[in-house]
N, C-alpha and C positions, 0 to 999 in steps of 0.2 A: 494495790488492786485495781486502782483507775488506770495505772500504766498498763497492767495486764489485760483489760478490758480492752483499752484503744488498740493494743496489739493484735488481739484476737479480731477485732473489727476490720483492722486494716489487712490481716490475713484473710479474711472472709471475702473483703472486696477484690483483692488480688487473685484469689481462686475464682471469682466471677469473670474478671478479665482474662485469666488463662483458659478458662472454658469457652468464652467468646472468641479467642482467637484460634482455639483447637477445632472450633465448630461443633462442640458439645454443649448440651444444656445441662445445669445443675438441676437435679432431682430434688434435692432437700439440702438446705443450707441451716444449721442450728445457730441461732442468734447467741452472742455471748450472754451470759447471766451477770448477776451481780458480783459474783466474786471472780469475774474474768475467765470462766470456763464456759464451755459449750455445754449443751443440755445432755448429750451424749458423746461428744468429742468425735463425731463421725459425719464426715461428707460423702454422700453417695451421689453418683452422676449416671446418667443414661445418655447414649449417644443419640445425638439429633438426627442421625441418618436412618433412624428406623430399623435398626437390626434386629432380626427375629430372636425370639427366646432360645436360649440355648447356646449363645454366643459366650459363655463362660463355662468353666471346667470346675464344677462344685467338688470340694473335698469331702462333702457329708458331715463336716463338723460345724454346725450352725453358728457357733460364736466367732469361728473363723471366716465362714463365707458371708455372713451378714455385713462386716465392715468393708468387705472386698466387692460389693455390689453383686454377691451370688456366686463368687467364686473367682478363680484365675481365669484371665482373659485367654481365650483360646488361640485367637489371630494375633499372637504379640510374642516377645521374647519376655521371659521370667528368669530372674536370677535366683539361684540357690546356693547360698554361700555356706562352706565349712570354714570357720575362722581358724581352726587349727588342723593339724594333719590327722590328729585322733578322731575328729569329727568327720572325717571323709566318708566313713562308713555309713554313718547316721545320715549324712546328706545324699549319698547314693541311694539309700533306702527310702527316703522321701521322695527322690525323684522317680524312683520304680513304682512307688505307691500312686503317684501321679499319672505314671504311664500305664499302670493297671486299670485306673479309672478311665483314661482316655481309650484304652481298648474295648471296654465294656460299654462305650456309648454306641458304638456300631459294630456288634459282633459278626453281623451278616457280611460286612465287606472284608473281613480278613486282612485288613492292612497291617503292615509290619511296623514297629516302632525301631528307628535307628538309634544306637549308641555310638556316638563317635567321640574320639578322645585322641590326645597327644601320646607318645611313647612315655613322656615323663610323667603324666598323669597315672596311667596305668601301672607305672613301674612303682610309684608310691602307693596308690590305692587300691592296687590289685586288679585283675581281670574279671570280667563277669562270669559267674557260675551258673551254667544254663539251668542244671537240675534243681539247685537251690531256688534259683528265680521262680522256676515253674511250680515248686513245692509252697514257697512262700507268698508269691504275689500272684500266682496263677496266669503266668504269662508263658505260653508254649515257646520252645526254642525256635520254631519255625516263624514266630511272629516278633522275635528280636534279633535285628540284625546288628553286627558288630563290625566297626571299622577302627582302625589305628593308624596314625600318619606321624613319621618322626619329626615333622618340621610344623610349627604354630601356623605358618602361612597356608600350607596345604589343608591343615585341619579346618581353618577359617573358610577356605574356598570351597571345600567339600561341604561344611556346614549350610554355606549359602545356597549352594545349588540343591542341596537335599531339601532345604526348607520349602523350595517352590515345586517340588516334585508331588504330583497328585496321588502317587501309589504309595504314600507313607502317612502313618497316622501322626506322626509328630517326631521330633528331633531331640535328643539328649546331647548336649556337646559338654564334654568333660575337658577342662583345663587347669593348670596349677600356676599359683602365684599371681603376680600382677604385670604379665608382660607388656612391653609399651606398645606393641601391635594391638592389642585389645583396647582400643580407644573409643570415644564417642562415634567417630566415623565408622568403626568396624561394627560396633553394636548397633548402631542405626541402620546399617544395611541388613542384618539379622534381623532385626525389628520390621524393617519394610517388606522383607520377603515373607516373614510370618504373617504379616497383616494381609499382604496380597493373596496368599495361600489359605488363609482362614485355619491354619494349624499352628499349635504351640512349637516354640524353641525353648526348650529348659537349659540354660547355661549353668551347668553344674561347675563350681569353682572351688578347688581345694587351697587351704592356706592362703586365703586372699583378703586383701583388704579392701574396705567399700571406697570405690572411686565412682566418678561420674560416668554414668552409662546411659543409654536411650531405652533400657527396660523400664516399663511402668510400674513393676513390682519387684522387691527384692526381698528375699527372705534368708534368716540367718537359720541354720540347723545345727544342734550339738546334741550328743547323747544324752539322755536322762536315765536315771535308775528305774530298773523294771519295777512294776507294781506287784501286787500279790495276784494269785489266780483267783478269778472269781468263781464261786460254787453256789448252789441253791441256798445254803445256809450263810452265806456272806464269804469274806475273804478267807481264803486258806492259809493258815498260819505258816511261816517258814517254807513257802513256795515262792516259784518264779513265774510271774503273768508275761503277758505279750512285752516285746521290746518297746522301750519308750524313746522320745525325743523330745527336745525343747525347741519350739520355733518361734521366732521373734519376726514380726512384719517390720523390717527396718525402713522401707520405703514403699509408698503406695500414694496414687494420685487421689484415692477414695477414702483412705482410712487413715487414723492416727497409728503410730507404732504400738503394738501390743505382744505380749508373750504368752504362749500356749502349750502346755504339756500333753503331748499326743501319743497314742498308742497305736501299734498296728495289728488289727484283728486278722490272723491268717486264716481263719476258717470261714469267716463272713467277707475277707477281702476288702477291707475299708479301714480308714482311719477312724478313731475314736477319741474322744476328749477325756482326758483322766480327771475325775472330780477331785475337788480339795479336800474332801474327807476320806479320800481312798488312800491308805498309807503306801509307802513304797517299801520294797523287799529290804532295801539299804537300812532304812529307819527301824526295822526291827530287832529286838534283842537277840544276842548270842543264844544258840540252842544249848539247852542244859541237859546233862546226861550224855551217854552214849549215842553217837550218830549212826554207827553200823552194829550190827549184832556180832559177837564173836564167832570165829569159825569153828565148825564142828569138828574139823580135822586137826585143830590145834587146842587141845583142852589145857596145856600148860603154858599159859600165857603169863608174862610178867607181871608182877603185881604193880598196882599204880603207885607212884611215887607219894610219899607222906610229906609232912611239913618239913620245909628245910630250914635249919637252924645254924646259925653261924656260932662256932665255939673259938675262945682263944687258944693259942698253940698250946700253953700248959694243960687246959683242960681237956683238950683232944688227946694228948699223950697219956693224961690219967685215964680218960675212958677207954683208952686201948690198953691198958694195964702196964703203960710205961713208968 
């Protein structure tokens, strides 16, 4: 325990030093307790340059926004990882949820969102479907620009140039794997462009391992079982509610790692936290009885099979009259 408390104290001092070098002031540092843990495990900081309120993009999920200091940084590069290929859809949905929140901030400007990616990424994850995005996330087709580049170098160059354009609300940059070109230098350029413009760049990565980048926040996204549909009488049995995803804060300068199960509410166009006592549809027992009623045009249906019993060959012949 003493070693753990000493390590926490050194980590706290190191964060103070990093904050001093970066020119930001720690807002709150929780001192280690007797068992070697901080009071709430959260370090929150505020920039010392006097940035106005609203420099963060809140997800409207309080347990997620609070450790992040109010939400994801607006003028910064944010990584959204899909650890496996099957998680690419969930990660793209989370990026679109953030894009929907971003476009809701200043609807009067009508700024579009750019979704940029390589041919390899779109071949594996699929192309955006404008009608589905409008129906689910409320993003009109005229407010979503799509660009595809065959080479990674061209994609990164377009992303850097687009990040500083004042006529864009933000950029979603979708890549696949761990290309050597996407190193600290490349991500630092993207991060600097986003900082200078005050607009976010979401680096959407498919089937990628976690490697050092300049992004201050890294989020791991994977699909989660859908919950039950909520009614006035409570959860509706044997139903499917909004799609779910599991989000893990893998890297943050302001908070410790944590995992959340979120749902996208397509009616209110916002993310919501699934409560611990809310069961998922996958956990429900199998449906008993007939699922679909018999057709009225086919009255002579085959009878349901009875109990299957194994007989020895001699008994089978005797039963058949042999």
